[in-house]
TITI-467094 format. One line per 10 residues: their letters; for each residue x, z negated, y of C-alpha. Coordinates in steps of 0.001 Angstrom, whole numbers. Each point is the difference from the previous one (the first is absolute). Layout:
a	X Z Y; ...
//
This chain:
mdgqptaevi	-17604 -24253 10284; 1365 2170 -2855; 2424 2656 1161; -227 -781 3699; 3283 45 1963; 1789 -3227 809; 351 -1317 3540; 3625 1130 -28; -1013 3571 -852; -2758 -3 2627
eqirdipiyr	2518 -867 2705; 1975 3129 -925; -2969 2377 326; -1906 -1524 2906; 684 2837 2463; -572 2962 -2371; -3184 1881 960; -1165 782 -3533; -347 -3721 -750; -1788 -1112 3186
eslargyfpv	-3477 49 -1502; 1125 -1906 -3098; 1767 -2583 2138; -3135 -482 2087; -2187 -429 -3083; 2485 -2203 -1811; -230 2175 -3096; 2151 2895 -1224; -1725 2518 -2270; 1938 2193 -2410
ldkpeiargf	1882 2681 1969; -379 3544 -1339; 2162 3039 706; -2666 1821 2087; -235 -3015 2323; 3773 61 462; -145 3682 939; -2949 -338 2390; 1380 15 3546; 3608 112 -1219
penwmtprls	2421 -832 1580; -1830 -1633 2922; -1698 -2465 -2336; 3463 -1382 -832; 1674 317 3368; 1400 -3102 1668; 2666 -342 2708; 2459 -1006 -2710; -767 3076 -2125; 124 2336 2990
aalaageaef	3451 -1323 903; 1184 284 -3611; -1096 3637 -205; 1771 792 3261; 3187 -1675 -1231; -78 1673 -3432; -583 -3338 -1728; -3326 1255 -1408; -995 3453 -1257; -3017 1972 -1168
vlstgthhtr	15 1018 -3677; -2500 1186 -2607; -786 -1905 -3169; 1010 1777 -3196; -3328 1349 -1206; -189 874 -3693; -3538 1311 -374; -1513 -1775 2977; 96 601 3734; 3302 -873 1659
mqiirppyfl	-283 -2664 2679; 1990 -220 3211; 1681 -3336 547; 2533 -1639 2323; 2968 -1923 -1360; 3635 -848 714; 2515 2720 -974; 1063 -279 -3665; -2679 -2622 -612; -556 970 -3630
lhsyyqlwre	3718 479 -660; 822 -3469 1315; -2720 -1451 -2247; 1521 1879 -2949; 3525 -1170 809; -1154 -3590 301; -1539 70 -3462; 3018 1745 -1504; 2252 -2597 1624; -2069 -2936 -1296
hpdiaetwes	-1142 1286 -3397; 1216 -2324 -2781; 820 2871 -2401; 1695 2486 2341; 1281 -1937 3033; 3528 485 -1327; -208 3757 495; -1041 -519 3627; 2764 -2506 632; 2609 2281 -1534
gcrrvslttv	-710 2622 2670; -848 2807 -2412; -1700 3099 1340; -3663 839 -459; -1156 3447 -1083; -3702 702 398; -1874 2375 -2293; -3560 300 1181; -2438 2379 1677; 1429 2891 1955
latehvarvn	-2115 -1193 2948; 2237 -3060 278; 3138 2142 -142; -1359 2378 2632; -925 -2917 2262; 3554 -1345 -96; 1405 3471 722; -2364 463 2964; 889 -3406 1447; 3715 766 -302
aarsgvppap	-454 3412 1599; -1944 -1487 2907; 2656 -2655 478; 2824 2562 93; -1915 2552 2044; 768 2703 -2597; -2926 1844 -1680; -563 -1000 -3651; 1945 2100 -2498; -2124 2216 -2299
vpgvedrrld	1596 -1834 -2932; 1124 -3423 1218; 3463 -975 -1166; 915 -3417 -1319; 870 -1361 3452; -3341 1264 1361; -1703 -2047 -2703; 1871 -3231 655; -2308 -2697 1375; 2790 -2465 785
drtcylnlrl	3478 -781 -1298; -1552 -1270 -3219; -2861 2359 -886; -187 3729 -726; -3060 1979 -1155; 406 2528 -2823; -3151 2048 -608; -541 3372 1699; -3008 1298 -1990; -3667 -992 -14
dpalwerdev	-534 181 -3777; 2776 -1675 -2024; -1175 1704 -3192; 1248 3270 1538; 3555 -1164 740; 2532 2585 -1136; 3443 -550 -1441; 1873 436 3286; -2231 -2622 1645; 617 -2453 -2838
vrmlteiqda	3756 603 242; -87 -622 3766; -1953 -3246 -327; 2226 -1291 -2811; 3086 837 2073; -1386 -1950 2962; -791 -2914 -2325; 3542 119 -1377; 1395 -31 3545; -2053 -3104 812
gqahprgwyh	1367 -1802 -3053; 3599 1046 661; -207 -1550 3478; -268 -3443 -1662; 3000 -1723 -1603; -2011 -706 -3160; -1819 3320 -41; -3289 -1635 923; -2888 1597 1809; -3640 -984 510
ldcsgyhlah	-2698 2511 -946; -3205 -69 2062; -2745 2234 -1343; -3475 1020 -853; -137 -702 -3731; -1385 3472 -682; 2811 1717 1926; 2707 -1917 -1818; -1596 726 -3389; -58 3705 877
lvrkageegl	3704 -132 906; 844 -1747 -3274; -1902 2682 -1955; 1584 2863 1936; 3501 -1423 -393; -554 -239 -3746; -1475 3487 -318; 2862 1543 1973; 2729 -1822 -1923; 938 -2024 3087
wdgfpspasi	-829 -3518 -1161; 3668 -1004 -320; 326 697 3730; -2727 -2500 897; 1801 -3307 717; -2068 -3062 -811; -1195 -1832 3140; 688 -3682 539; -3642 -593 954; -3216 2003 360
ihayeytpvn	-3036 -543 2223; -3116 2159 -225; -2275 -520 2959; -1906 3087 1153; -3040 347 -2260; -1585 -1357 -3154; 2519 252 -2850; -1669 401 -3419; 971 -2294 -2850; 1435 2894 -2017
vrrylrrhfp	2198 1069 2919; 1331 -3546 377; 773 -111 -3727; 1749 3354 226; 2193 -1131 2895; 888 -3268 -1724; 1020 1895 -3143; 2407 2135 1990; 1402 -2570 2424; 1254 -3470 -1043
cpvidlfgst	-185 -1441 3536; -2943 -1942 1502; -2943 2294 879; -2016 -1657 2761; -3386 909 1494; -788 -666 3662; -3520 93 1378; -661 565 3689; -1115 2492 2614; 1135 1673 3213
elgylyfsdr	-2106 -2301 2151; 676 -3282 -1832; 3486 214 -1446; 574 -1353 -3524; -2231 -2778 -1316; 861 -427 -3679; 2909 725 -2315; 407 -30 -3740; 2808 -1653 -1892; 1879 1986 -2639
rgryrphldr	-2659 -971 -2569; -2816 1407 2106; -1522 -3259 1245; -1064 90 3648; 905 -2534 2643; -1333 -184 3570; 2188 673 3013; -2508 -953 2677; 2312 -526 2948; -2339 -600 3003
msvelhpvap	-2912 1094 -2182; -2920 -1266 -2048; -2136 1804 -2574; -3609 -220 -1152; -1328 1716 -3128; -3585 1302 184; -1767 1432 -3075; -652 3735 362; -3484 -514 -1474; -2034 -3054 -1054
gstiyelivt	1445 -1397 -3219; 3013 2344 -2; 3481 -1356 -707; 1511 2835 2035; 759 -1396 3447; 829 1695 3285; 2689 -1393 2271; -989 -1501 3341; 3182 -764 1927; 689 -2013 3135
svrnpympli	3440 818 1352; 1902 -656 3213; 3239 1389 -1441; -380 3036 2245; -69 -1641 3455; -1445 3095 1715; -2926 575 -2337; -900 -3237 -1796; -2763 599 -2528; -2615 -2695 -530
ryrsgdcvrt	-2031 126 -3221; 1003 3631 -474; -1438 1920 -2950; 3072 1843 -1284; -1896 2138 -2509; 2121 -1225 -2928; -1413 -1542 -3178; 1448 -2576 -2391; -692 -1846 -3202; 1086 -3588 -603
tdgtpdpeki	1302 -1744 -3097; -3197 -2029 -483; -2619 2108 1787; -282 -2439 2913; 542 917 3692; 3314 -1861 214; 2656 1952 1953; 2693 -1963 -1824; -1145 1464 -3352; 92 3744 656
aqfcgrykel	939 1770 -3229; -474 3624 1008; -414 2135 3104; -2513 2282 -1640; -794 2707 2553; -1966 810 3125; -3527 -1130 849; -1051 3523 1004; 1143 1297 -3394; -2027 -2401 -2136
lstphgpvaq	-2129 1730 -2629; -3598 -1196 -364; -1026 -461 -3637; -2952 -1578 -1833; 2261 -3015 -613; 1081 -407 3640; 2901 1358 2079; 3085 1332 -1778; 3398 218 1727; 3027 2171 -619
gdldrcisee	1707 -2940 -1699; -2837 -273 -2530; 388 3621 -1080; 3763 -450 -42; -311 -2979 -2341; -2066 2057 -2466; 2514 2840 75; 3092 -2187 -390; -1526 -1960 -2890; -906 3142 -1946
sphvfvyqlr	2956 2290 738; 3358 -906 1562; 800 3721 249; -2477 893 2772; 1780 632 3310; -2159 1421 2850; -3772 -42 -400; -3139 790 1957; -3596 -820 -897; -2404 2683 1216
ltgnstarla	-3729 -680 136; -1618 3178 -1278; -3674 -953 221; -2311 -2985 141; 1041 -1253 -3441; 3215 1831 -908; 3671 -106 895; 3282 1619 -959; 3406 -1661 -75; 2794 2440 786
yttfsgepad	3375 -1418 -964; 3670 846 -424; 2462 -1790 -2262; 3641 -982 394; 948 2289 -2894; -2194 2916 1047; -1857 -159 -3328; -3675 -1026 -281; -931 -3429 -1332; -504 -19 -3767
adqasalqqr	-3519 270 -1377; -458 -3722 -682; 1187 -1044 3471; -2081 2691 1663; -3140 -1041 -1880; 515 -3687 788; 709 768 3653; -3073 2194 302; -2184 -2777 -1417; 1519 -2700 2235
iseltgrrce	-527 2049 3161; -3559 842 -994; -746 -3699 -491; 1708 -951 3273; -1761 2577 2159; -3348 340 -1773; 633 3757 -111; 690 2373 -2870; 3675 778 473; 2122 2954 -1088
lehrthipig	3791 177 38; 2061 2903 1317; 3761 49 -512; 1905 1811 2749; 3632 714 704; -511 -569 3736; -2410 -1889 2238; 635 844 3682; 726 -2815 2399; -2236 -463 3064
qsgkyawlar	879 1154 3511; 816 -3630 846; 2767 92 -2593; -1957 -2403 -2204; -2128 523 -3091; -3790 -284 -34; -1240 -1808 -3104; -3663 923 541; -1591 3329 957; -3446 1576 38
dda	-992 3600 -653; -1914 75 3279; 2925 -1420 2021
//
Protein backbone atom coordinates (compact mmCIF):
# COMPACT_ATOMS: atom_id res chain seq x y z
CA UNK A 1 0.00 0.00 0.00
CA UNK A 2 1.47 3.38 -1.08
CA UNK A 3 3.18 5.23 1.73
CA UNK A 4 2.45 2.70 4.45
CA UNK A 5 5.29 1.94 6.90
CA UNK A 6 7.42 -1.15 6.46
CA UNK A 7 7.36 -4.04 8.92
CA UNK A 8 10.70 -2.84 10.28
CA UNK A 9 9.28 0.61 11.02
CA UNK A 10 6.15 -0.85 12.61
CA UNK A 11 8.26 -2.81 15.07
CA UNK A 12 9.83 0.47 16.23
CA UNK A 13 6.50 2.19 16.95
CA UNK A 14 4.40 -0.68 18.25
CA UNK A 15 4.17 0.58 21.85
CA UNK A 16 3.54 4.29 21.11
CA UNK A 17 -0.02 5.26 22.08
CA UNK A 18 -0.67 7.63 19.18
CA UNK A 19 -0.27 4.77 16.70
CA UNK A 20 -2.38 2.12 18.46
CA UNK A 21 -5.50 2.71 16.41
CA UNK A 22 -3.56 2.68 13.13
CA UNK A 23 -1.79 -0.53 14.13
CA UNK A 24 -5.12 -2.16 14.95
CA UNK A 25 -6.64 -1.12 11.62
CA UNK A 26 -3.55 -1.98 9.61
CA UNK A 27 -3.59 1.44 7.96
CA UNK A 28 -1.77 4.67 8.79
CA UNK A 29 -3.46 7.88 7.66
CA UNK A 30 -1.52 11.09 7.11
CA UNK A 31 -0.47 12.53 10.49
CA UNK A 32 -1.18 16.25 10.95
CA UNK A 33 0.30 18.64 13.49
CA UNK A 34 -2.95 19.02 15.51
CA UNK A 35 -3.09 15.25 16.00
CA UNK A 36 0.48 15.28 17.29
CA UNK A 37 -0.42 17.99 19.80
CA UNK A 38 -3.64 16.34 20.99
CA UNK A 39 -2.92 14.66 24.33
CA UNK A 40 0.78 15.57 24.18
CA UNK A 41 2.99 14.19 25.69
CA UNK A 42 0.97 11.22 26.97
CA UNK A 43 0.13 10.16 23.42
CA UNK A 44 3.86 9.57 22.86
CA UNK A 45 4.85 8.26 26.26
CA UNK A 46 6.43 4.83 26.52
CA UNK A 47 8.61 3.33 29.28
CA UNK A 48 11.63 3.95 27.07
CA UNK A 49 10.75 7.63 26.55
CA UNK A 50 9.97 8.16 30.22
CA UNK A 51 13.38 6.76 31.16
CA UNK A 52 15.11 8.88 28.50
CA UNK A 53 13.49 12.06 29.80
CA UNK A 54 14.51 11.22 33.36
CA UNK A 55 18.10 10.56 32.26
CA UNK A 56 18.34 13.72 30.12
CA UNK A 57 18.62 11.66 26.93
CA UNK A 58 15.43 13.26 25.56
CA UNK A 59 14.12 16.82 25.90
CA UNK A 60 11.07 18.94 25.15
CA UNK A 61 11.55 21.66 22.52
CA UNK A 62 9.38 23.84 20.29
CA UNK A 63 9.48 23.73 16.51
CA UNK A 64 10.73 26.92 14.87
CA UNK A 65 7.48 28.50 13.72
CA UNK A 66 7.80 31.09 10.96
CA UNK A 67 4.21 32.21 10.44
CA UNK A 68 2.52 29.10 11.78
CA UNK A 69 1.86 27.77 15.26
CA UNK A 70 4.92 26.37 17.01
CA UNK A 71 4.62 22.71 17.96
CA UNK A 72 6.03 21.03 21.04
CA UNK A 73 8.12 17.97 20.31
CA UNK A 74 10.44 15.53 22.09
CA UNK A 75 13.87 14.72 20.71
CA UNK A 76 17.42 13.83 21.75
CA UNK A 77 19.59 16.81 22.80
CA UNK A 78 21.30 18.46 19.80
CA UNK A 79 19.23 16.35 17.42
CA UNK A 80 19.16 18.97 14.67
CA UNK A 81 22.81 19.92 15.19
CA UNK A 82 23.95 16.31 14.85
CA UNK A 83 21.93 16.02 11.63
CA UNK A 84 23.61 19.21 10.37
CA UNK A 85 27.09 17.99 11.31
CA UNK A 86 26.50 14.67 9.60
CA UNK A 87 25.59 16.37 6.34
CA UNK A 88 28.50 18.80 6.59
CA UNK A 89 30.83 15.87 7.25
CA UNK A 90 29.53 13.86 4.28
CA UNK A 91 28.80 16.61 1.74
CA UNK A 92 30.84 16.05 -1.44
CA UNK A 93 31.58 19.78 -1.93
CA UNK A 94 32.42 20.86 1.63
CA UNK A 95 33.45 17.74 3.59
CA UNK A 96 37.03 19.02 3.51
CA UNK A 97 36.13 22.01 5.66
CA UNK A 98 34.57 19.69 8.25
CA UNK A 99 37.56 17.37 8.24
CA UNK A 100 39.98 20.25 8.62
CA UNK A 101 38.40 21.15 11.97
CA UNK A 102 37.54 24.73 11.06
CA UNK A 103 35.15 26.64 13.28
CA UNK A 104 31.53 27.39 12.44
CA UNK A 105 30.04 30.85 12.89
CA UNK A 106 26.26 31.05 12.70
CA UNK A 107 24.45 34.14 11.45
CA UNK A 108 20.73 33.61 11.77
CA UNK A 109 17.69 34.69 13.76
CA UNK A 110 18.26 36.30 17.12
CA UNK A 111 15.89 33.68 18.57
CA UNK A 112 18.52 31.02 17.87
CA UNK A 113 21.24 33.12 19.50
CA UNK A 114 19.08 33.78 22.54
CA UNK A 115 18.26 30.08 22.87
CA UNK A 116 21.95 29.16 22.97
CA UNK A 117 22.62 31.89 25.56
CA UNK A 118 19.74 30.67 27.74
CA UNK A 119 20.91 27.06 27.56
CA UNK A 120 24.44 28.08 28.53
CA UNK A 121 23.17 30.20 31.40
CA UNK A 122 21.02 27.36 32.71
CA UNK A 123 23.95 24.97 32.47
CA UNK A 124 26.25 27.30 34.42
CA UNK A 125 23.62 28.38 36.93
CA UNK A 126 24.38 32.06 36.18
CA UNK A 127 21.53 34.33 34.95
CA UNK A 128 21.78 35.25 31.25
CA UNK A 129 23.75 38.42 30.58
CA UNK A 130 21.73 41.37 29.19
CA UNK A 131 24.09 41.34 26.19
CA UNK A 132 25.53 37.83 25.86
CA UNK A 133 29.25 37.76 25.21
CA UNK A 134 30.93 35.52 22.68
CA UNK A 135 31.40 32.67 25.17
CA UNK A 136 27.71 32.89 26.15
CA UNK A 137 26.86 32.38 22.49
CA UNK A 138 29.09 29.36 21.94
CA UNK A 139 27.05 26.21 21.29
CA UNK A 140 30.03 23.85 21.44
CA UNK A 141 33.76 24.02 20.77
CA UNK A 142 33.01 24.44 17.07
CA UNK A 143 30.00 26.76 16.78
CA UNK A 144 29.34 30.33 17.89
CA UNK A 145 26.24 32.45 17.14
CA UNK A 146 26.71 36.07 16.04
CA UNK A 147 23.43 37.96 15.77
CA UNK A 148 22.05 40.00 18.68
CA UNK A 149 19.27 41.95 16.92
CA UNK A 150 15.87 40.89 15.58
CA UNK A 151 15.98 42.90 12.34
CA UNK A 152 19.30 42.62 10.47
CA UNK A 153 18.43 45.62 8.29
CA UNK A 154 18.84 47.75 11.44
CA UNK A 155 22.36 46.57 12.34
CA UNK A 156 24.59 49.52 13.19
CA UNK A 157 28.27 49.96 12.50
CA UNK A 158 29.45 48.80 15.93
CA UNK A 159 27.43 45.59 15.57
CA UNK A 160 28.92 44.92 12.14
CA UNK A 161 32.43 45.53 13.50
CA UNK A 162 31.79 43.11 16.38
CA UNK A 163 30.48 40.35 14.11
CA UNK A 164 33.34 40.76 11.62
CA UNK A 165 35.84 40.63 14.50
CA UNK A 166 34.30 37.38 15.76
CA UNK A 167 34.41 35.98 12.22
CA UNK A 168 38.07 36.97 11.93
CA UNK A 169 38.82 35.25 15.25
CA UNK A 170 37.19 32.05 13.99
CA UNK A 171 39.34 32.09 10.86
CA UNK A 172 42.55 32.87 12.75
CA UNK A 173 42.00 29.78 14.92
CA UNK A 174 42.59 27.62 11.81
CA UNK A 175 46.06 27.10 10.32
CA UNK A 176 44.77 27.95 6.84
CA UNK A 177 42.47 30.74 7.96
CA UNK A 178 39.38 28.68 7.21
CA UNK A 179 36.01 28.99 8.83
CA UNK A 180 32.54 27.68 7.95
CA UNK A 181 29.68 30.18 7.72
CA UNK A 182 26.22 28.91 8.70
CA UNK A 183 23.42 31.35 7.98
CA UNK A 184 20.02 32.47 6.94
CA UNK A 185 20.65 33.71 3.40
CA UNK A 186 18.86 36.98 4.15
CA UNK A 187 20.98 37.66 7.25
CA UNK A 188 24.23 37.06 5.43
CA UNK A 189 23.15 39.29 2.53
CA UNK A 190 22.34 42.05 5.02
CA UNK A 191 25.80 41.70 6.58
CA UNK A 192 27.47 41.87 3.17
CA UNK A 193 25.53 45.05 2.34
CA UNK A 194 26.26 46.65 5.71
CA UNK A 195 29.96 45.82 5.51
CA UNK A 196 30.11 47.45 2.09
CA UNK A 197 28.17 50.54 3.13
CA UNK A 198 30.35 51.05 6.20
CA UNK A 199 33.63 50.59 4.34
CA UNK A 200 34.34 47.35 6.21
CA UNK A 201 34.31 44.84 3.37
CA UNK A 202 38.09 44.34 3.47
CA UNK A 203 37.65 43.10 7.04
CA UNK A 204 35.25 40.33 5.98
CA UNK A 205 37.42 37.22 5.44
CA UNK A 206 36.05 34.86 2.82
CA UNK A 207 34.64 31.64 4.34
CA UNK A 208 35.82 28.23 3.20
CA UNK A 209 32.21 27.03 2.89
CA UNK A 210 28.70 28.40 3.40
CA UNK A 211 25.46 26.65 4.33
CA UNK A 212 22.12 28.46 4.44
CA UNK A 213 19.48 26.40 6.18
CA UNK A 214 16.92 28.39 8.18
CA UNK A 215 14.31 29.65 5.73
CA UNK A 216 13.53 29.96 2.04
CA UNK A 217 16.43 31.74 0.32
CA UNK A 218 15.34 33.70 -2.78
CA UNK A 219 17.15 33.19 -6.06
CA UNK A 220 18.42 36.78 -6.07
CA UNK A 221 19.88 36.37 -2.57
CA UNK A 222 21.68 33.19 -3.63
CA UNK A 223 23.10 35.00 -6.67
CA UNK A 224 24.21 37.89 -4.48
CA UNK A 225 26.02 35.59 -2.05
CA UNK A 226 27.72 33.67 -4.86
CA UNK A 227 28.94 36.94 -6.39
CA UNK A 228 30.59 37.93 -3.13
CA UNK A 229 31.95 34.57 -1.97
CA UNK A 230 33.91 32.16 -4.21
CA UNK A 231 33.36 29.14 -1.94
CA UNK A 232 30.56 26.55 -2.27
CA UNK A 233 27.17 27.93 -1.11
CA UNK A 234 25.00 25.00 -0.02
CA UNK A 235 21.31 24.85 0.89
CA UNK A 236 20.02 22.40 3.50
CA UNK A 237 16.34 21.60 3.90
CA UNK A 238 14.97 20.21 7.15
CA UNK A 239 13.03 21.00 10.30
CA UNK A 240 13.30 20.90 14.08
CA UNK A 241 11.26 17.72 14.33
CA UNK A 242 12.77 15.83 11.37
CA UNK A 243 16.37 16.94 11.05
CA UNK A 244 17.76 17.56 7.55
CA UNK A 245 16.27 15.69 4.60
CA UNK A 246 17.82 17.20 1.47
CA UNK A 247 20.93 19.15 0.52
CA UNK A 248 21.97 21.01 -2.57
CA UNK A 249 25.30 20.69 -4.32
CA UNK A 250 27.26 23.83 -5.18
CA UNK A 251 25.28 24.12 -8.44
CA UNK A 252 21.95 24.13 -6.63
CA UNK A 253 20.79 20.60 -7.47
CA UNK A 254 19.11 18.80 -4.58
CA UNK A 255 19.94 15.34 -3.33
CA UNK A 256 18.06 13.32 -0.70
CA UNK A 257 19.55 12.52 2.69
CA UNK A 258 16.81 10.22 3.93
CA UNK A 259 18.63 8.43 6.72
CA UNK A 260 15.93 6.28 8.44
CA UNK A 261 13.30 8.15 6.43
CA UNK A 262 11.03 7.91 3.42
CA UNK A 263 9.11 10.64 1.59
CA UNK A 264 5.84 10.82 -0.32
CA UNK A 265 4.81 13.79 -2.47
CA UNK A 266 1.08 14.62 -2.53
CA UNK A 267 -0.33 17.29 -4.87
CA UNK A 268 -1.64 20.30 -2.94
CA UNK A 269 -4.68 20.40 -5.24
CA UNK A 270 -5.98 18.17 -8.06
CA UNK A 271 -3.79 18.65 -11.12
CA UNK A 272 -1.24 20.85 -9.31
CA UNK A 273 2.48 20.22 -9.75
CA UNK A 274 3.13 21.75 -6.32
CA UNK A 275 3.50 18.86 -3.88
CA UNK A 276 3.46 18.73 -0.10
CA UNK A 277 5.90 16.55 1.79
CA UNK A 278 4.61 13.53 3.69
CA UNK A 279 7.49 12.08 5.70
CA UNK A 280 7.94 8.82 7.56
CA UNK A 281 10.92 9.04 9.89
CA UNK A 282 12.32 6.98 12.75
CA UNK A 283 15.48 9.08 12.94
CA UNK A 284 14.23 10.57 16.20
CA UNK A 285 13.83 7.42 18.33
CA UNK A 286 11.62 9.16 20.93
CA UNK A 287 9.09 10.66 18.54
CA UNK A 288 9.06 8.70 15.27
CA UNK A 289 6.72 10.33 12.77
CA UNK A 290 4.71 8.11 10.43
CA UNK A 291 3.28 9.72 7.29
CA UNK A 292 3.74 13.15 8.84
CA UNK A 293 2.54 16.20 6.91
CA UNK A 294 5.44 18.61 7.41
CA UNK A 295 3.69 21.60 5.86
CA UNK A 296 6.46 22.12 3.28
CA UNK A 297 5.89 22.30 -0.48
CA UNK A 298 8.13 21.34 -3.40
CA UNK A 299 8.31 21.31 -7.15
CA UNK A 300 10.06 18.57 -9.12
CA UNK A 301 12.15 18.68 -12.27
CA UNK A 302 9.46 16.98 -14.39
CA UNK A 303 6.26 17.77 -12.47
CA UNK A 304 5.88 14.19 -11.22
CA UNK A 305 5.61 13.17 -7.53
CA UNK A 306 9.10 11.64 -7.46
CA UNK A 307 11.02 12.50 -4.26
CA UNK A 308 14.27 11.87 -6.12
CA UNK A 309 13.50 14.74 -8.54
CA UNK A 310 12.87 17.66 -6.18
CA UNK A 311 14.05 20.85 -7.86
CA UNK A 312 12.82 23.46 -5.40
CA UNK A 313 11.53 23.73 -1.84
CA UNK A 314 9.00 26.38 -2.73
CA UNK A 315 7.35 27.40 0.54
CA UNK A 316 4.77 26.43 3.12
CA UNK A 317 1.38 24.83 2.49
CA UNK A 318 -0.39 27.32 4.77
CA UNK A 319 1.09 30.20 2.77
CA UNK A 320 -0.11 29.07 -0.66
CA UNK A 321 -2.01 31.76 -2.56
CA UNK A 322 -5.24 30.71 -4.27
CA UNK A 323 -5.53 32.06 -7.81
CA UNK A 324 -7.82 31.45 -10.80
CA UNK A 325 -5.03 29.28 -12.23
CA UNK A 326 -4.54 27.17 -9.08
CA UNK A 327 -2.31 27.47 -6.00
CA UNK A 328 0.78 29.68 -6.17
CA UNK A 329 3.74 29.20 -3.81
CA UNK A 330 6.44 31.56 -2.60
CA UNK A 331 8.87 29.96 -5.05
CA UNK A 332 6.60 30.82 -7.98
CA UNK A 333 6.57 34.52 -7.09
CA UNK A 334 10.30 34.36 -6.47
CA UNK A 335 10.89 32.94 -9.94
CA UNK A 336 8.98 35.83 -11.54
CA UNK A 337 10.94 38.39 -9.54
CA UNK A 338 14.37 36.87 -10.20
CA UNK A 339 13.71 36.53 -13.93
CA UNK A 340 12.66 40.16 -14.30
CA UNK A 341 15.02 41.94 -11.90
CA UNK A 342 18.16 40.57 -10.23
CA UNK A 343 18.29 43.71 -8.07
CA UNK A 344 15.26 42.96 -5.86
CA UNK A 345 16.31 41.95 -2.34
CA UNK A 346 13.48 41.64 0.25
CA UNK A 347 9.90 41.59 -0.98
CA UNK A 348 6.38 41.12 0.33
CA UNK A 349 3.18 40.65 -1.65
CA UNK A 350 0.19 42.23 0.10
CA UNK A 351 -3.34 41.36 -0.97
CA UNK A 352 -5.21 44.66 -0.92
CA UNK A 353 -8.66 43.52 -2.04
CA UNK A 354 -10.44 40.73 -3.87
CA UNK A 355 -8.63 41.43 -7.15
CA UNK A 356 -5.65 43.65 -6.30
CA UNK A 357 -2.22 43.31 -4.74
CA UNK A 358 0.87 45.38 -4.03
CA UNK A 359 4.46 44.17 -4.09
CA UNK A 360 6.64 46.05 -1.62
CA UNK A 361 10.32 45.49 -2.33
CA UNK A 362 13.82 46.64 -1.44
CA UNK A 363 16.89 46.36 -3.64
CA UNK A 364 20.52 45.52 -2.93
CA UNK A 365 21.57 49.00 -4.08
CA UNK A 366 18.78 50.87 -2.31
CA UNK A 367 17.58 52.29 -5.65
CA UNK A 368 14.23 51.34 -7.22
CA UNK A 369 14.11 48.98 -10.20
CA UNK A 370 14.28 50.82 -13.52
CA UNK A 371 11.06 51.54 -15.38
CA UNK A 372 11.34 48.64 -17.83
CA UNK A 373 12.06 46.07 -15.10
CA UNK A 374 9.31 47.45 -12.89
CA UNK A 375 6.76 47.31 -15.71
CA UNK A 376 7.72 43.76 -16.68
CA UNK A 377 7.65 42.64 -13.05
CA UNK A 378 4.26 44.21 -12.46
CA UNK A 379 2.84 42.40 -15.49
CA UNK A 380 4.36 39.03 -14.52
CA UNK A 381 2.97 39.20 -10.98
CA UNK A 382 -0.45 40.22 -12.25
CA UNK A 383 -0.49 37.22 -14.60
CA UNK A 384 0.76 34.86 -11.87
CA UNK A 385 -1.75 35.92 -9.23
CA UNK A 386 -4.75 36.91 -11.34
CA UNK A 387 -4.73 40.25 -9.51
CA UNK A 388 -3.95 43.77 -10.66
CA UNK A 389 -0.59 44.41 -9.04
CA UNK A 390 1.18 47.63 -8.07
CA UNK A 391 4.83 47.98 -7.07
CA UNK A 392 6.13 49.95 -4.10
CA UNK A 393 9.86 50.46 -3.64
CA UNK A 394 10.94 50.76 0.00
CA UNK A 395 14.23 51.23 1.77
CA UNK A 396 13.18 48.84 4.56
CA UNK A 397 10.76 45.96 5.00
CA UNK A 398 10.60 44.88 8.68
CA UNK A 399 11.34 41.29 9.54
CA UNK A 400 8.72 39.24 11.41
CA UNK A 401 8.77 38.53 15.14
CA UNK A 402 10.01 35.02 14.32
CA UNK A 403 13.14 36.55 12.81
CA UNK A 404 12.01 35.46 9.34
CA UNK A 405 10.39 37.34 6.47
CA UNK A 406 6.76 36.89 5.43
CA UNK A 407 6.39 36.81 1.65
CA UNK A 408 2.59 37.13 1.70
CA UNK A 409 0.34 39.44 3.73
CA UNK A 410 -3.27 40.59 3.71
CA UNK A 411 -4.71 43.97 4.63
CA UNK A 412 -7.15 42.29 7.01
CA UNK A 413 -4.43 40.22 8.73
